[in-house]
C-alpha positions in Angstrom: 29.7 24.2 -48.0 28.0 21.0 -49.1 30.3 18.9 -46.9 29.5 21.1 -43.9 25.7 21.0 -44.5 25.8 17.2 -44.8 27.5 17.0 -41.4 25.1 19.1 -39.5 22.2 16.5 -39.3 24.7 14.0 -37.9 26.0 16.5 -35.3 22.4 17.3 -34.2 21.6 13.6 -33.9 24.6 13.0 -31.7 23.7 15.9 -29.5 20.2 14.7 -29.0 21.4 11.2 -28.2 23.7 12.5 -25.5 20.9 14.6 -24.0 18.6 11.6 -23.9 21.3 9.5 -22.1 21.8 12.2 -19.5 18.1 12.4 -18.9 17.6 8.7 -18.5 20.4 8.4 -16.0 18.8 11.2 -14.0 17.0 10.3 -10.7 13.7 11.6 -12.1 11.6 9.8 -14.6 11.8 10.8 -18.3 8.1 10.6 -19.2 6.8 9.7 -22.6 3.0 9.9 -23.0 1.4 6.4 -23.1 -1.8 6.0 -25.0 -3.0 9.4 -23.9 -6.2 9.0 -25.9 -7.6 6.6 -23.2 -5.4 7.0 -20.1 -3.1 9.4 -18.4 -0.4 6.8 -17.9 3.1 7.4 -19.1 6.0 5.2 -20.1 8.8 6.4 -17.8 12.5 5.9 -18.4 15.2 5.8 -15.8 15.5 4.3 -12.4 13.2 5.1 -9.4 15.1 6.6 -6.5 14.1 8.1 -3.1 11.9 11.2 -3.3 11.7 11.2 -7.1 8.5 11.8 -9.1 7.1 8.7 -10.8 3.5 9.7 -10.7 1.2 8.1 -13.4 4.1 6.0 -14.6 3.5 2.6 -16.3 5.4 0.1 -14.1 3.4 -3.1 -14.6 5.4 -6.2 -13.7 8.5 -4.2 -12.9 11.1 -5.5 -10.5 11.7 -3.0 -7.6 12.4 -5.6 -4.9 14.9 -4.5 -2.1 15.0 -0.9 -3.5 15.0 2.2 -1.3 12.1 4.2 -2.6 11.4 6.2 0.5 9.4 9.4 -0.1 8.8 8.6 -3.8 5.8 9.9 -5.6 4.0 7.0 -7.3 0.5 8.5 -7.2 -1.6 7.1 -10.0 1.1 4.7 -11.1 0.4 1.2 -12.6 2.3 -1.3 -10.5 0.1 -4.3 -11.2 2.0 -7.6 -10.6 5.2 -5.7 -9.6 7.9 -7.3 -7.5 8.1 -5.1 -4.4 9.6 -7.7 -1.9 11.3 -5.9 1.0 11.0 -2.5 -0.8 11.3 0.6 1.3 8.3 2.9 0.6 8.5 4.8 3.9 6.6 8.1 3.5 5.8 7.4 -0.1 2.8 8.8 -2.0 0.8 6.0 -3.6 -2.5 7.6 -3.7 -4.7 6.1 -6.5 -1.9 3.7 -7.5 -2.8 0.3 -8.9 -0.8 -2.4 -7.1 -3.2 -5.3 -7.8 -1.4 -8.6 -7.6 1.9 -7.1 -6.5 4.3 -8.9 -4.1 4.7 -6.8 -1.0 6.1 -9.4 1.4 8.2 -7.6 4.1 7.7 -4.2 2.3 8.0 -1.1 4.4 5.1 1.2 3.8 5.3 3.0 7.1 3.7 6.5 6.9 2.8 5.9 3.2 -0.3 7.6 1.7 -2.3 4.8 0.0 -5.6 6.6 -0.2 -7.7 5.3 -3.1 -5.1 2.7 -4.1 -6.0 -0.6 -5.6 -4.5 -3.2 -3.3 -6.4 -6.3 -4.5 -5.0 -9.8 -4.3 -1.7 -8.8 -2.6 0.3 -10.8 0.0 1.3 -8.4 2.7 3.2 -11.0 4.7 5.0 -9.3 7.5 4.7 -5.9 5.7 5.0 -2.7 7.7 2.0 -0.5 7.2 2.3 1.4 10.5 1.0 5.0 10.4 -0.1 4.4 6.8 -3.3 6.0 5.4 -5.4 3.3 3.7 -8.7 5.1 3.5 -10.9 4.2 0.4 -8.4 1.4 -0.7 -9.6 -1.8 -2.3 -8.1 -4.7 -0.3 -10.3 -7.5 -1.7 -8.6 -11.0 -1.6 -5.5 -9.7 0.0 -3.7 -11.5 2.9 -2.1 -9.9 6.0 -0.3 -12.6 8.0 1.9 -10.8 10.6 1.2 -7.4 9.0 1.9 -4.3 11.1 -1.0 -1.8 11.0 0.0 0.1 14.1 -1.6 3.5 14.2 -2.7 3.1 10.5 -6.0 4.5 9.3 -8.3 1.6 8.1 -11.6 3.3 8.8 -14.5 2.3 6.7 -12.7 -0.4 4.8 -14.2 -3.8 3.7 -11.9 -6.4 5.2 -14.5 -9.1 5.3 -13.3 -12.7 5.2 -9.6 -11.6 5.0 -6.9 -13.3 7.0 -4.7 -11.4 9.4 -3.3 -14.0 11.7 -1.1 -12.3 14.4 -1.7 -8.9 12.8 -0.7 -5.8 14.7 -3.5 -3.2 15.0 -2.3 -1.3 18.1 -3.7 2.3 18.1 -5.1 1.8 14.6 -8.3 3.4 13.4 -10.9 0.9 12.3 -14.0 2.9 12.8 -16.8 1.4 10.8 -14.5 -1.2 9.2 -16.1 -4.5 8.1 -14.3 -7.5 9.5 -17.1 -10.0 9.0 -15.8 -13.5 8.9 -12.2 -12.4 9.2 -9.5 -14.7 10.5 -7.8 -12.7 13.2 -6.2 -15.3 15.4 -3.8 -13.7 17.8 -4.3 -10.2 16.4 -3.4 -7.3 18.7 -6.0 -4.5 18.8 -4.6 -2.8 21.9 -5.9 0.8 22.2 -7.5 0.7 18.7 -10.5 2.7 17.7 -13.1 0.0 17.0 -16.2 2.2 17.1 -18.9 0.6 14.9 -16.4 -2.1 13.7 -18.2 -5.2 12.4 -16.8 -8.4 13.8 -19.7 -10.7 12.8 -18.6 -14.3 12.8 -14.9 -13.4 12.9 -12.3 -15.4 14.8 -10.2 -13.5 17.2 -9.1 -16.5 19.3 -6.1 -15.6 21.5 -6.2 -11.9 20.4 -5.9 -8.7 22.4 -8.5 -6.0 22.9 -6.9 -4.2 25.8 -7.8 -0.5 25.9 -9.7 -0.7 22.6 -12.9 1.3 22.2 -15.7 -1.0 21.0 -18.6 1.5 21.1 -21.4 0.3 18.8 -19.3 -2.5 17.5 -21.1 -5.6 16.1 -19.6 -8.7 17.7 -22.4 -11.2 16.8 -20.8 -14.6 16.3 -17.3 -13.4 17.2 -15.1 -16.0 18.6 -13.1 -14.3 21.4 -11.9 -17.3 23.2 -8.8 -16.5 25.3 -9.0 -12.8 24.3 -7.8 -10.0 26.6 -11.2 -8.2 27.0 -10.0 -5.2 29.1 -11.6 -2.9 26.5 -14.3 -0.2 26.8 -17.6 0.7 25.3 -19.2 -2.7 24.9 -20.9 -5.3 27.1 -18.2 -8.0 26.3 -15.5 -5.8 27.8 -14.5 -6.7 31.4 
């Protein structure tokens, strides 16, 4: 009986190890509480996959470049400094996530929910943010060269002094958005909602405002040289 009783702990340990391995290989994250006394973040094991739940996971500096993470739930996750180059986040839930300093060049965030996310100091070079919801996001010091914001919701955001050369804002909602001093050369705002948008001292040289609604927009100091001004709602529109 002694021999049997001594073997039992080893058998239990082996069983636990096998169970852990199977959980880690599963598509969902295995969450281990992370410093729960001061934050709700979790250390999550496994590999992020499409439509999986990685909410509140600690993923700082992780490398998720070129991954298909469409439909994933990353709400509240810490993705600071993460490598997200050409990652597919189509339809993803990133509400309240912290992506400060992440690399999102060529990333596909079409239809993603980014409400309340921290998007500071990010290079969105040729990223796809069409139909994305960016309300209440922090975009300070971020760059948007060639970024696609078609039909995205950017209402009320502070985008002052940002650079969005050749940006695509067709049908986008920028009601009350602050674009003071923004570099918008060649940007396309066709059919966009620009009610109350602040364009003070911005540069829209060579851009497009065709069909856009500029009711109550502030265009003081705006450089609109060579801009298609077939817009509505404002004296500058022809």
